[in-house]
C-alpha positions as CSV (number, residue, x, y, z in Angstrom):
1,M,187.4,-169.9,-90.2
2,T,188.3,-166.7,-92.0
3,I,187.8,-165.5,-95.7
4,G,191.4,-165.8,-96.2
5,S,191.4,-169.6,-95.2
6,L,189.4,-170.9,-98.1
7,G,191.8,-170.9,-100.9
8,S,190.1,-171.6,-104.0
9,T,187.8,-174.2,-105.6
10,E,190.1,-175.3,-108.4
11,F,187.9,-177.4,-110.2
12,A,185.3,-177.4,-112.8
13,L,181.9,-179.1,-113.4
14,H,181.8,-181.6,-116.3
15,G,181.0,-185.2,-116.9
16,K,178.3,-187.8,-116.6
17,P,177.8,-190.0,-113.6
18,A,178.4,-193.5,-114.6
19,I,175.7,-194.8,-112.7
20,R,172.0,-193.9,-112.7
21,W,168.8,-194.2,-110.7
22,G,167.6,-197.4,-112.7
23,D,170.8,-198.9,-111.9
24,L,170.9,-199.0,-108.3
25,P,168.6,-201.8,-107.3
26,Q,171.1,-204.2,-109.0
27,R,174.3,-202.5,-107.7
28,V,173.4,-201.9,-103.8
29,G,174.6,-204.4,-101.6
30,K,172.6,-206.5,-98.9
31,K,172.1,-205.1,-95.4
32,A,173.4,-207.8,-93.6
33,S,177.1,-207.6,-95.3
34,R,177.4,-204.0,-94.5
35,R,180.2,-202.7,-92.6
36,Y,178.8,-199.2,-92.5
37,Q,175.2,-199.2,-91.8
38,K,174.3,-196.9,-89.3
39,V,174.2,-193.0,-90.6
40,L,173.8,-190.1,-88.4
41,L,173.0,-186.8,-90.4
42,L,173.4,-183.7,-88.3
43,N,172.2,-179.8,-89.1
44,P,174.9,-177.8,-87.3
45,S,174.1,-174.7,-84.9
46,A,173.3,-171.4,-86.2
47,T,175.4,-168.3,-85.5
48,L,173.3,-165.1,-86.1
49,F,173.5,-161.4,-86.0
50,R,171.6,-160.4,-82.8
51,H,169.1,-158.4,-84.8
52,D,168.3,-161.6,-87.2
53,L,164.9,-163.1,-86.9
54,P,166.2,-166.7,-86.3
55,R,164.1,-168.6,-88.6
56,C,164.2,-172.4,-88.3
57,T,162.5,-174.7,-90.7
58,Y,163.6,-178.6,-91.3
59,P,166.5,-179.2,-93.1
60,L,165.1,-180.6,-96.4
61,G,168.5,-181.9,-97.8
62,L,169.1,-184.1,-95.1
63,G,165.5,-185.3,-95.2
64,Y,166.3,-186.2,-98.8
65,I,169.4,-188.3,-98.1
66,A,167.8,-189.9,-95.3
67,A,164.9,-191.1,-97.6
68,V,167.1,-192.4,-100.3
69,L,169.2,-194.2,-97.7
70,E,166.1,-195.8,-95.9
71,K,164.7,-196.7,-99.3
72,Y,168.1,-199.3,-99.6
73,D,167.5,-200.4,-95.9
74,Y,170.2,-198.0,-94.2
75,E,169.4,-197.2,-90.6
76,V,169.2,-193.4,-90.3
77,K,168.8,-190.7,-87.5
78,I,168.6,-186.9,-88.3
79,L,169.8,-184.5,-85.2
80,D,169.0,-181.0,-85.9
81,V,171.2,-179.2,-83.5
82,F,169.7,-175.8,-84.4
83,A,166.0,-176.5,-84.2
84,E,166.3,-179.0,-80.7
85,G,168.6,-176.2,-79.1
86,Y,166.8,-173.3,-80.6
87,Y,166.0,-171.5,-77.2
88,N,169.6,-172.1,-75.9
89,A,171.1,-168.7,-77.4
90,Q,174.8,-168.2,-76.3
91,P,176.9,-165.0,-77.2
92,V,179.9,-165.6,-79.5
93,D,183.1,-165.5,-77.5
94,G,184.6,-162.0,-78.2
95,D,181.5,-160.8,-80.3
96,E,178.5,-159.7,-78.3
97,Q,177.0,-159.0,-82.0
98,F,176.2,-162.7,-82.8
99,L,174.5,-165.3,-80.9
100,R,174.9,-169.0,-81.3
101,Y,171.6,-171.2,-81.2
102,G,171.6,-174.7,-80.5
103,L,172.2,-177.8,-78.4
104,S,174.8,-178.0,-75.7
105,D,177.9,-180.2,-76.6
106,D,176.9,-182.4,-73.7
107,D,173.4,-183.0,-75.4
108,I,175.1,-183.8,-78.9
109,V,177.6,-186.1,-77.4
110,K,174.8,-187.8,-75.6
111,V,172.9,-188.3,-78.9
112,I,176.0,-189.5,-80.7
113,K,176.8,-192.1,-78.1
114,E,173.5,-193.5,-78.1
115,F,173.1,-193.9,-81.7
116,A,176.6,-195.0,-82.3
117,P,177.0,-194.3,-86.1
118,D,179.1,-195.8,-88.5
119,V,178.8,-192.7,-90.8
120,I,178.3,-189.0,-89.8
121,G,177.1,-186.7,-92.5
122,I,176.9,-182.8,-91.6
123,S,175.0,-180.4,-93.7
124,S,177.5,-177.5,-94.5
125,I,175.4,-175.1,-96.6
126,F,176.3,-171.6,-95.5
127,S,179.8,-170.1,-94.8
128,N,178.6,-168.4,-91.8
129,Q,178.0,-172.1,-89.9
130,A,181.4,-173.3,-91.2
131,D,182.8,-172.9,-87.6
132,N,180.1,-174.8,-86.4
133,V,180.4,-177.5,-88.6
134,H,183.8,-178.1,-87.8
135,H,183.2,-178.3,-84.1
136,L,180.4,-180.9,-84.8
137,L,183.4,-182.6,-86.6
138,K,185.4,-182.4,-83.3
139,L,183.1,-184.0,-81.1
140,A,182.4,-186.9,-83.5
141,D,185.9,-187.6,-83.3
142,L,185.9,-187.5,-79.6
143,V,183.0,-189.8,-79.2
144,A,182.8,-191.7,-82.4
145,P,186.7,-191.9,-83.8
146,E,185.7,-194.8,-85.8
147,A,183.1,-193.4,-87.7
148,V,183.5,-191.9,-91.0
149,T,182.7,-188.3,-91.4
150,S,181.4,-186.2,-94.3
151,I,180.0,-182.8,-95.3
152,G,177.9,-181.4,-97.9
153,G,176.4,-178.3,-99.3
154,A,177.3,-174.9,-101.1
155,H,180.3,-174.2,-98.7
156,A,181.6,-177.6,-98.6
157,R,181.1,-177.8,-102.4
158,Y,183.3,-174.7,-103.4
159,F,186.0,-175.0,-100.8
160,P,186.6,-178.8,-100.5
161,K,190.4,-178.5,-99.8
162,A,190.0,-176.0,-97.3
163,C,187.2,-177.9,-95.5
164,L,189.8,-181.3,-95.8
165,D,192.3,-179.4,-93.7
166,D,190.5,-180.4,-90.7
167,P,192.0,-183.9,-90.0
168,N,188.6,-185.0,-88.5
169,L,187.0,-184.8,-92.0
170,D,187.2,-187.7,-94.3
171,A,185.0,-186.7,-97.3
172,V,183.3,-183.8,-98.9
173,F,180.6,-183.8,-101.3
174,L,180.7,-181.3,-104.4
175,G,176.9,-180.8,-105.3
176,E,173.6,-182.7,-105.1
177,G,173.9,-185.6,-102.6
178,E,171.0,-187.9,-102.7
179,M,172.7,-190.5,-105.3
180,T,176.4,-189.4,-104.3
181,F,176.0,-190.2,-100.8
182,L,174.5,-193.5,-101.3
183,L,177.2,-194.7,-104.0
184,W,179.7,-193.5,-101.5
185,L,178.3,-195.7,-98.8
186,E,177.9,-198.7,-101.2
187,H,181.9,-198.1,-102.3
188,L,182.9,-198.0,-98.5
189,N,181.0,-201.4,-98.3
190,G,182.6,-202.7,-101.2
191,N,179.8,-202.8,-103.6
192,V,180.7,-199.9,-105.9
193,R,184.0,-199.3,-107.7
194,E,185.9,-196.0,-106.9
195,D,185.7,-194.7,-110.5
196,E,181.9,-195.1,-110.1
197,V,181.7,-192.2,-107.4
198,H,181.3,-188.8,-108.8
199,G,181.1,-185.3,-106.9
200,I,183.4,-186.1,-103.7
201,A,186.7,-185.1,-102.6
202,W,188.6,-187.2,-99.9
203,R,192.0,-188.4,-98.8
204,D,193.5,-191.3,-100.1
205,R,195.5,-193.8,-98.1
206,D,198.6,-191.7,-98.8
207,G,196.8,-188.7,-97.1
208,K,196.6,-186.8,-100.3
209,I,193.3,-184.9,-101.2
210,Q,191.7,-186.5,-104.5
211,I,188.6,-184.6,-106.0
212,K,186.3,-185.9,-108.6
213,P,184.8,-183.1,-109.9
214,E,181.9,-184.3,-111.9
215,L,178.5,-182.9,-110.8
216,P,175.9,-185.8,-111.1
217,L,172.5,-184.0,-111.7
218,I,169.8,-186.4,-110.8
219,S,167.2,-186.6,-113.6
220,S,164.7,-189.2,-115.0
221,M,164.3,-187.2,-117.9
222,R,166.0,-189.0,-121.0
223,P,165.0,-187.4,-124.3
224,E,165.4,-189.7,-127.3
225,G,165.3,-189.4,-131.1
226,P,165.0,-186.1,-132.7
227,E,164.4,-184.2,-129.1
228,Q,167.7,-185.2,-127.6
229,G,169.7,-182.2,-126.8
230,K,167.0,-179.9,-127.7
231,S,164.6,-177.8,-125.9
232,S,161.0,-179.0,-125.9
233,P,157.8,-177.6,-124.3
234,M,156.8,-181.2,-123.2
235,L,159.9,-181.3,-121.1
236,S,158.4,-178.8,-118.7
237,M,156.0,-182.0,-117.2
238,A,158.7,-184.6,-117.4
239,G,159.3,-184.6,-113.7
240,E,163.0,-185.0,-114.0
241,L,163.1,-185.1,-110.1
242,D,160.5,-187.5,-109.4
243,H,163.1,-190.5,-108.6
244,I,163.8,-188.7,-105.3
245,P,161.5,-190.0,-102.7
246,F,159.8,-187.4,-100.3
247,P,161.8,-186.1,-97.4
248,A,161.9,-188.7,-94.5
249,W,159.8,-186.3,-92.3
250,H,159.6,-189.1,-89.4
251,H,163.4,-188.4,-88.7
252,Y,162.4,-184.6,-88.3
253,N,160.8,-183.5,-84.6
254,M,158.0,-182.1,-86.7
255,E,156.1,-180.7,-83.5
256,K,159.2,-178.8,-82.6
257,Y,159.1,-176.7,-85.8
258,F,155.4,-176.2,-85.6
259,E,155.9,-175.1,-81.9
260,I,158.9,-172.7,-82.7
261,K,156.9,-171.1,-85.6
262,A,159.8,-169.3,-86.8
263,Y,159.2,-170.4,-90.6
264,Q,161.0,-168.7,-93.6
265,S,158.2,-166.4,-93.8
266,P,157.8,-165.6,-90.2
267,Y,154.4,-163.8,-90.6
268,T,152.2,-166.7,-91.5
269,V,148.5,-167.3,-91.7
270,G,148.8,-170.7,-90.6
271,S,150.6,-172.1,-87.5
272,R,151.5,-176.0,-88.9
273,V,153.6,-174.9,-92.0
274,G,155.5,-177.4,-94.4
275,Q,157.9,-176.6,-96.7
276,L,158.6,-178.0,-100.1
277,Y,160.6,-177.7,-103.3
278,T,158.8,-177.9,-106.8
279,S,162.1,-177.6,-108.8
280,R,166.1,-177.1,-108.7
281,G,168.2,-174.4,-110.1
282,C,167.5,-171.0,-111.8
283,T,168.5,-169.8,-115.0
284,A,169.3,-166.5,-113.9
285,H,173.2,-165.3,-113.5
286,C,172.9,-162.9,-110.5
287,T,176.6,-162.1,-109.2
288,F,175.5,-162.2,-105.4
289,C,173.9,-165.9,-105.7
290,T,175.4,-169.3,-106.0
291,T,172.4,-171.2,-107.1
292,T,173.5,-171.3,-110.9
293,H,176.6,-172.7,-110.5
294,F,175.6,-175.2,-107.6
295,W,172.7,-176.6,-109.8
296,G,175.0,-177.0,-112.7
297,Q,173.4,-174.1,-114.6
298,K,170.4,-176.1,-115.1
299,L,166.7,-176.1,-114.2
300,R,164.9,-179.4,-113.3
301,R,161.3,-179.8,-112.1
302,R,159.2,-182.3,-110.1
303,S,156.0,-183.4,-111.8
304,V,152.9,-181.5,-110.6
305,D,151.3,-184.7,-109.5
306,N,154.4,-185.8,-107.2
307,V,154.4,-182.1,-105.9
308,V,150.8,-182.1,-104.8
309,N,150.9,-185.6,-103.4
310,E,153.7,-184.3,-101.0
311,V,151.4,-181.6,-100.0
312,L,148.6,-183.7,-99.4
313,R,150.6,-186.2,-97.4
314,L,151.9,-183.2,-95.1
315,R,148.2,-182.4,-94.7
316,D,146.9,-185.7,-93.9
317,E,149.9,-187.0,-91.7
318,Y,151.2,-183.8,-90.2
319,G,148.2,-181.7,-90.3
320,I,149.9,-178.7,-92.0
321,D,147.6,-175.8,-92.7
322,E,149.8,-173.8,-94.7
323,F,152.7,-174.5,-97.2
324,H,155.9,-172.6,-98.3
325,I,157.6,-172.9,-101.5
326,Q,161.4,-173.0,-101.1
327,D,162.3,-172.7,-104.9
328,D,164.7,-170.4,-106.1
329,N,162.4,-169.4,-108.7
330,I,158.9,-171.3,-108.8
331,T,158.1,-169.6,-112.0
332,N,161.0,-170.1,-113.9
333,D,159.1,-172.6,-116.2
334,M,156.1,-170.5,-116.6
335,D,154.1,-173.4,-118.2
336,H,154.9,-175.9,-115.4
337,A,154.1,-173.1,-113.0
338,R,150.6,-172.6,-114.4
339,E,149.7,-176.5,-114.3
340,L,151.2,-176.3,-110.8
341,F,149.1,-173.4,-109.4
342,R,145.8,-174.9,-111.2
343,A,146.4,-178.2,-109.2
344,F,147.0,-176.4,-105.9
345,K,143.3,-175.0,-106.2
346,E,142.3,-178.7,-105.2
347,V,144.4,-178.9,-102.3
348,G,142.7,-176.0,-100.5
349,L,145.5,-174.6,-98.4
350,P,147.0,-171.2,-97.9
351,W,150.6,-170.8,-99.4
352,A,153.6,-168.3,-100.0
353,T,156.7,-168.0,-101.7
354,P,158.9,-166.6,-98.8
355,Q,162.3,-167.5,-100.8
356,G,161.5,-165.1,-103.6
357,T,160.1,-165.1,-107.3
358,A,161.5,-163.3,-110.1
359,L,159.2,-160.9,-111.9
360,W,161.2,-161.5,-115.1
361,R,159.2,-164.8,-115.3
362,M,155.9,-163.5,-114.3
363,D,152.7,-162.4,-116.0
364,E,149.0,-161.5,-114.7
365,E,147.8,-164.7,-115.7
366,L,150.0,-166.5,-113.0
367,L,149.3,-164.1,-110.5
368,D,145.6,-164.7,-111.1
369,L,146.1,-168.4,-110.6
370,M,148.3,-168.0,-107.6
371,A,145.7,-166.1,-105.9
372,E,143.1,-168.4,-106.8
373,S,144.9,-171.4,-105.5
374,G,145.5,-170.0,-102.0
375,A,148.5,-167.9,-102.5
376,Y,147.9,-165.0,-99.8
377,Q,151.8,-163.6,-100.1
378,V,154.4,-163.5,-102.8
379,T,157.9,-162.5,-102.6
380,F,159.4,-160.5,-105.5
381,A,163.3,-160.4,-105.5
382,I,163.7,-157.0,-107.3
383,E,167.4,-156.4,-105.7
384,S,167.4,-152.9,-106.9
385,G,165.2,-150.1,-107.9
386,V,168.1,-149.0,-110.2
387,Q,168.6,-150.2,-113.8
388,R,172.1,-149.7,-114.1
389,V,172.8,-151.4,-111.0
390,L,170.8,-154.6,-112.0
391,K,172.7,-154.6,-115.7
392,D,175.9,-153.6,-114.5
393,L,176.8,-155.0,-111.1
394,I,173.9,-157.6,-110.2
395,K,173.3,-158.8,-113.6
396,K,169.9,-159.8,-113.2
397,P,167.6,-160.1,-116.3
398,L,164.7,-157.8,-115.0
399,N,163.2,-154.9,-116.7
400,L,162.0,-152.3,-114.0
401,G,159.6,-150.7,-116.6
402,R,157.0,-153.4,-116.0
403,T,157.7,-154.6,-112.5
404,S,155.7,-152.0,-110.8
405,H,152.4,-152.8,-112.7
406,L,153.0,-156.3,-111.7
407,I,153.3,-155.6,-107.9
408,K,150.2,-153.4,-107.9
409,Y,148.2,-156.2,-109.7
410,A,149.2,-158.8,-107.2
411,R,148.1,-156.3,-104.5
412,S,144.9,-155.8,-106.3
413,L,144.2,-159.7,-106.2
414,G,144.7,-159.6,-102.4
415,M,147.7,-160.8,-102.0
416,H,150.4,-159.4,-99.5
417,V,153.7,-158.8,-101.6
418,H,157.0,-158.6,-100.2
419,G,160.0,-157.2,-101.5
420,F,164.1,-158.2,-101.5
421,F,166.5,-155.6,-101.9
422,I,170.1,-155.5,-101.8
423,I,172.3,-152.4,-101.3
424,G,176.2,-151.8,-101.4
425,M,177.1,-153.4,-104.6
426,P,181.0,-152.7,-105.1
427,P,182.8,-151.8,-108.4
428,M,182.4,-154.9,-110.7
429,F,183.6,-155.8,-114.2
430,G,184.9,-152.2,-114.9
431,N,181.6,-150.7,-113.6
432,A,181.2,-148.0,-111.1
433,G,180.0,-149.3,-107.5
434,E,176.5,-148.5,-106.4
435,S,176.2,-145.1,-104.8
436,I,174.2,-143.8,-101.8
437,E,172.1,-141.9,-104.0
438,E,171.3,-145.0,-106.0
439,M,170.6,-147.0,-102.6
440,Q,168.1,-144.4,-101.6
441,A,166.6,-144.9,-105.2
442,S,166.2,-148.3,-104.4
443,Y,164.3,-147.5,-101.1
444,D,162.2,-144.9,-103.0
445,Y,161.2,-147.5,-105.8
446,A,160.0,-149.7,-103.1
447,E,157.9,-147.1,-101.6
448,E,156.7,-145.9,-104.8
449,S,155.8,-149.5,-106.2
450,G,153.2,-150.3,-103.3
451,F,155.1,-153.3,-101.7
452,S,153.4,-154.3,-98.5
453,S,156.9,-154.9,-96.7
454,A,160.2,-155.3,-97.7
455,S,163.8,-156.6,-96.8
456,F,167.0,-154.5,-97.5
457,F,170.2,-156.5,-97.0
458,A,173.8,-155.4,-97.3
459,A,175.7,-157.2,-100.2
460,S,177.3,-160.1,-98.9
461,P,180.0,-162.0,-100.9
462,I,179.0,-165.5,-100.1
463,V,181.0,-168.4,-101.0
464,G,180.6,-169.5,-104.8
465,S,179.5,-166.0,-106.1
466,E,181.2,-163.7,-108.6
467,L,180.6,-161.1,-106.2
468,L,183.0,-163.2,-103.7
469,R,185.7,-163.4,-106.5
470,E,185.3,-159.7,-107.7
471,C,185.8,-158.4,-103.8
472,I,188.7,-160.7,-103.1
473,R,190.4,-159.7,-106.4
474,Q,189.9,-156.0,-105.6
475,G,190.9,-156.1,-102.1
476,F,187.3,-155.0,-100.8
477,V,187.0,-157.6,-98.3
478,D,189.3,-158.4,-95.2
479,P,190.9,-161.9,-95.7
480,E,191.1,-162.1,-91.9
481,E,187.4,-161.8,-91.7
482,S,185.5,-164.3,-89.6
483,L,183.2,-166.5,-91.9
484,Y,180.3,-166.2,-89.3
485,R,180.1,-162.3,-90.4
486,M,179.3,-163.5,-94.0
487,T,175.6,-162.4,-93.6
488,Y,173.1,-159.9,-95.4
489,K,173.1,-158.0,-92.1
490,Q,177.0,-157.5,-92.0
491,G,178.4,-155.0,-94.3
492,I,181.8,-156.4,-94.7
493,I,182.7,-155.2,-98.3
494,N,184.5,-151.9,-98.0
495,V,185.2,-149.6,-101.2
496,P,187.8,-146.9,-100.3
497,G,186.6,-143.3,-101.6
498,L,182.7,-144.5,-101.6
499,W,181.7,-146.3,-98.7
500,D,182.4,-148.6,-96.0
501,G,180.8,-151.6,-95.1
502,E,179.4,-150.5,-91.5
503,E,177.9,-147.6,-93.2
504,I,175.9,-150.0,-95.6
505,A,174.9,-152.5,-92.8
506,E,173.4,-149.1,-90.8
507,L,171.6,-147.9,-93.9
508,A,170.1,-151.3,-94.5
509,A,169.0,-151.5,-91.0
510,K,167.6,-148.0,-91.1
511,F,165.7,-149.0,-94.5
512,N,164.2,-152.0,-92.9
513,R,163.0,-150.1,-89.7
514,D,161.5,-147.3,-91.7
515,F,159.9,-149.2,-94.4
516,N,158.2,-151.8,-92.4
517,A,157.4,-149.9,-89.2
518,R,154.4,-148.2,-90.8
519,R,153.3,-150.9,-92.9
520,D,150.0,-152.6,-92.2
521,R,150.0,-156.2,-92.9
522,D,147.2,-157.7,-94.4
523,Y,146.8,-160.6,-92.1
524,T,147.5,-161.3,-88.5
525,P,151.0,-163.0,-87.8
526,Q,150.9,-166.2,-85.7
527,K,153.9,-165.2,-83.8
528,Q,154.8,-161.5,-82.5
529,W,158.5,-161.0,-83.1
530,N,161.0,-158.5,-80.9
531,A,160.7,-155.0,-82.6
532,N,164.4,-154.7,-82.7
533,Q,164.5,-157.6,-85.0
534,Y,164.4,-157.3,-88.7
């Protein structure tokens, strides 16, 4: 697929689900009467730039869906095509810069035949994996033509019509999938009316694409009385996401991930690392990101007890010796974070935030609690060391006047501090694009602020972001560009008269090598990576 094949989302998020969690025990049909009972969930192969670190963690989204379906007696199987074929890296036809990691077609076909699913669901989170998703749909049609097929994730949510151009695809989930997937199955089985299924696109009997745009956000929090519709400090501890069961870890090949040791943070102190979310959503509106829109511009949390119980179960059942928080911003609700970090003290395991934490929702007390509770590493998503770029182009609510102090303070507590930076932001909203000098200033800022290590990324117009919309509007991206090249290591944004994408990608690679080559890590990594990977 190419950028030009995507078309437009052509819908907005609105409405409320007709069915809530409390209704489900009365609405879900009996197992014995179901036509659609066996569900195969697939995580696709990964197509990566040859200098990428091929990180490999269990697909939490599929695990949550599997857990919900099993709660209502569906038979489920998860196949992580990427992880199971991790050591099978094949060059992409016609592009030696990219490798595809994953199982062979024969191995995938064997699994589909043996399980004989009634329904196949495929994760379609990243646009650069879209070709792999559609390849799986093709295999599914060849092996199990009677199975109903579906995809979900950020890429699928933003371009459902383009995805449904694939005749092998039956349905697209537009947002949060746990309840929607279950209700869709119940609709297929005749227990739920069509008008009660939300957040889905599919073809009707006449072959016309129908879209139900409402995005039902799972929540157990229902404020009543004077607090309804208002912000209350007590809502921080409400545990809006506690209805969702823990991921179905027994459907992952957990030992495979522990063997590969390619976690989101590749330099770990533990060798058996668990991953979890404590919240969903972020209240920032960064132009390069899709999180705000995907989660309905809301932040929802799990209760502290719920999170701690998950960590303890991972420790007791799978022997994890470290855990990683995968939240978009674990400190977005600072009160909730304080209670969570205090509770982590009792868990007694090292932990890290490799996904990034926002310094605009951080203070010394939180950093103290993190260090005391076992956080040995924190990642700060700075994005730019130039205030103009942050304000005008990225629109991140970060004041650089305070960040250096917090970075140095975290280092003083003994934490390894990693930084995220993005370079190559084009002209946006009538503001001048980022200059090469401003990119160098970001590098200098990283040096002066005292980061232990840093990652420099070329700005990438990922699907669903304001950055992509601006790049398409102004002609800064080639509509014939392959989606698999939509990564933070590839410079696909070209601004005539300012710089081209290849120049930005080379500069980001140089920044990564120069900055990290002379940095001494504060701990010994479990796995030594190829020196050419960054």
